[in-house]
Residue, then its C-alpha position, 0 to 999 in steps of 0.5 A: m871621054h876626058l875634059a876640064a871645064n870651068r866649075a861655075e859655069l858648068s854648074k849653072v848650065l846643069g842647074h837648068v838642064r837637070r830640070a828636064a831630066t826626071g825619074r818620073a819619066t817612062l825610061p829610067i835613063c831619063a833621070n840621067v844627064l847626057l854629056e858629050a865632048r867634042e871639038g872643045t865643047l861639052h854638050l849637055t842634054g836633059h830629056g823627060d817624057e814631055w820636054g827636053l833641054q840642051a846646052s853647051l859650054p867650052a871645055r878642054v877636051e882631051g878625049e872625046g866621047t858621050v856618057s850618061v850620069p845621074a842628073r840630080a846627084f851630078a849636079e849636086a856634086v858639081a855645085g858642091l865642089t869649090s875648085e875653079e875647074v873640074t875634070i870629067e873622065s869616063g871608065e869601064g862599064d859606064v862608069v864616069h869620074l868627076a874631080g875637083d881639088a882633093c875631091r873625087y866622085t865615081f858615078h854609075g852611069l847608063p849606056a849613052a847609046e840608049y838615051p833617047a834623041l830629042p824630036t826634030v822640030e821643022g816648021t814656021t819660026l818666030t823671032i821675039p824679043a826675049k825681054r818681052l817674051r819674059e814679061m808675057i810668060s810672067a803675066a799669063l802663067p797665073c791665069v793657067s789652069t792646074d785642073e789636069t782633067r781640062a788638059m787644054l786649059t793647062g797650056v797657053l796659046l801662042r798665035q802669031d798673025a799680021d798684028g804680031l804675037q798673042v799669048v792667051a791664057t785662061d782657067s775660066y775664071r779669068l784670062a790673060l791676053l798679051r800682045c807683042r807687035e815686034a814678034t816677026g814670022e809667019e802665021c802659026s799657032a800653038v798651045v804650049p803646056g804652061q810648065i814648059l813656058g815657066e821653064l823658058g822664062r827661067l832660061i831668058g836672062k839679061g843677056a839674051d836679045t831674042c828668042m827664036l821659037t819654032v813650031s810644027d804640028t806636034h812640037c815647038r823648039c825655043e832657042v835663047g841664050g845658048y839653050s835650046l828647049t824642045s816640047r810636046l805641044i798640046e793637041g786640040s783647039y784652044p777655047g774660043y776666047d774671042r767669043v768673050l771679047d765679042q760678048m763684052a763688046k756687045t754688053g757695052v761698059k757700064v762702069g769705067l774706073t781709072l785708078d792709081r796702080k800702086a794705090f789700087q794694089a795697096a788697098l787690095r793687099r789690105a783688103a785680102v787680110m780678111a778676104s783670104a779667109e772668104a775665098g778672096k772676095v772683096v766687094f767693090s762700090p764705086d760711088g762717083s768719087g771714090l771706090r770702096l773695098q770691103a771684105e768680111s770674114a765670120d772669123l776674122g772681122r772685116v775691113s772697109e777702105e776708100i780709094v780715089c778714082v775716076m768714074e764714068g757710067e752707072r753706080f752698082q756693087a761687084a765682088f771680085d777675088a783680090e788675088y786675081l786682081l793682084d795677079a794682074l797688077r803685078s804684070i802692069r807697069s802704068r802709073e794708072v789702070q783702067w777697069n771696065w765692068t760690063a755688069s755685076l755678074e759678067a766679066s770685067v776688063l783690066r788693062p794699063t791706061d798707056s797700052e793695049e799690049v796687056f788685057y785681063a778679063i776677070m769674072p765677078m764673084q757672087l755678091 
């Protein structure tokens, strides 16, 4: 193999592809990136146990071939060069030469024939606006559980039906439900690892208009902006979040608060100074004309503040984790938010006042 490629473009692509290559994978060769030069194009593949990523870029190919190089070191070497163009050439015994300006690297690769192929994904294909998908991923990820003993909750449910795409994430203390009515495709359902959706969010750049998502029984493939990400799905049934919504509807709204989003965010950040020492606990007391926020720490002290709100319903106190509320508010763009409480120890709902596409259910804390 012998080729020349733009260094900056190669470095950008390697920055993404190398993330799929990990030394913690079952096969040692999965710590490498596969490079394949053919027909004026350099194809790159990174592949771990759970997911893989492919991309390509134009190259001046003088000799076709395939090589495998250490992912981290090769990416760092390309990033550190200053030349506009780099050359890559294979030698005997899986040796790979990288050169730019007066610098020349020699890498010890592994046999390209041993590099595992990514699984073929055949099934239902969805077309999703890329920008909206990135927003939904960003909104859902804070609600994904990190508890590996509850594997299903470390994933995000993607469900396409007649009303479009639903994205659902929960750690059992809070739940995010996002909707995209512009998504098209046949009905399907898949639970994608939260980590993988985080990687997909990184790939969606300003130039990508749509994302093509193909779902089979065991895997999904996401194609966006010239990248193709393939991941294993989490097996099993996602928790019945519809039951939570049905129970809330049955209980009914006891308190309805309409708040200025930015004022609410600012007050929460101030309360979090004290609440951070007490598991984020902030006590909320609506009184008809305002909403009082109070947080207290035995070590730090206390804070109290009242902000303007429009209130409907009963008056009672409830306590919530300030960070959970802030995570939700970061994903809401409307000027005002609606915050509905059902009871002091049952889930509340936070959503924008001008849209039904963003919905958060947040469990309260003990008073």
